[in-house]
C-alpha positions, 0 to 999 in steps of 0.5 A, spaced: 515 457 614 519 455 608 526 454 609 530 455 603 536 453 606 534 446 605 533 447 597 536 441 593 537 440 586 531 435 585 527 441 587 528 445 581 526 442 574 530 447 569 537 448 570 542 453 566 550 453 567 554 459 569 561 460 569 563 465 574 568 471 571 573 474 575 569 481 574 563 477 578 568 477 585 568 483 589 573 486 594 571 480 599 573 475 594 566 472 593 561 473 587 558 480 589 551 480 591 548 484 585 551 479 580 546 474 583 540 478 580 543 478 573 544 470 574 536 470 576 534 474 570 539 470 565 535 463 567 528 466 567 529 469 561 533 463 558 526 459 560 521 464 557 525 465 550 527 458 549 521 454 552 515 459 552 516 462 545 517 469 548 521 475 544 523 481 548 523 485 542 516 483 539 512 480 544 505 483 545 506 482 553 512 483 557 514 481 564 515 487 569 519 485 576 515 488 581 519 484 587 525 480 588 529 477 594 535 473 595 538 469 601 545 467 601 548 461 605 555 459 602 559 464 598 561 462 591 567 465 587 571 466 581 572 461 578 566 457 580 561 454 575 554 454 577 548 451 576 542 455 576 535 451 578 529 454 576 522 453 579 515 457 579 513 458 587 506 462 585 502 462 579 496 467 578 493 469 572 497 475 570 503 474 575 508 469 576 513 468 582 520 464 580 525 461 585 532 460 583 537 455 587 544 457 586 548 451 586 556 450 585 557 445 579 559 438 581 566 440 578 567 446 582 565 442 588 569 436 588 575 440 591 571 443 597 567 440 602 561 443 600 555 438 598 554 440 591 546 438 592 545 444 597 544 451 594 549 456 596 543 461 595 536 462 593 532 468 590 528 470 585 522 475 583 515 476 581 513 478 574 507 481 572 505 481 565 503 487 562 501 489 555 508 492 552 505 498 549 500 500 554 503 497 560 497 495 563 496 488 567 494 482 562 493 475 563 498 470 560 497 467 554 496 459 554 502 457 551 506 461 557 502 459 562 502 452 560 510 452 560 510 455 567 506 450 570 511 445 568 516 448 573 511 448 578 508 441 577 515 438 577 517 441 583 517 438 590 514 444 593 507 444 596 502 445 591 502 452 587 497 457 590 494 462 585 495 470 587 
C-alpha cells in the first residue's frame, strides 16, 4: 500500500511556492480543504504552460479532471509559505495522474517543530486529454508526454504503470 504520509521533498522533481492568504483560512484557523484543490490546479497548470507548451486558450487538446484526491496530515494556515511539489504517478496514452505534495517552506517551519521535509498533505488528480472542440479523448502530443515523463522518471516512486 502506498503511504502518502511518508512523502518527502525529494519525491517531487518540480516545485512552485505559494504564499497563503488570510482568505485561505477557514473558521477553524487553518487553510480550508477546498483551497488545496486550487493549489493542485496552480502547480499542475504552471508546469503544463511553462514546461509543456500548453496554452489553455489556444491548444488543440485540453486536460479534463476525471478524479481527484487529497489526504491531510498536518494543518497549514496563513501566513505560511508553502512549497508545492509535483510528480506524475501514472502516465497513459491519453491520461496522466498527478501527485502534489504540500510542504511548509523552510522559512515557515523554522518557528515550529514540524520537519519541513515532511508533507502536510498529498493530493492530486487525473487528467484525460481531449480535443478542445469535440471533447473526445485523444493521445497526448509528443512534447507533452516527454515533459510529463520528466516528472515520472525523477520521482523516487516505483516505476510508473501505464493506464
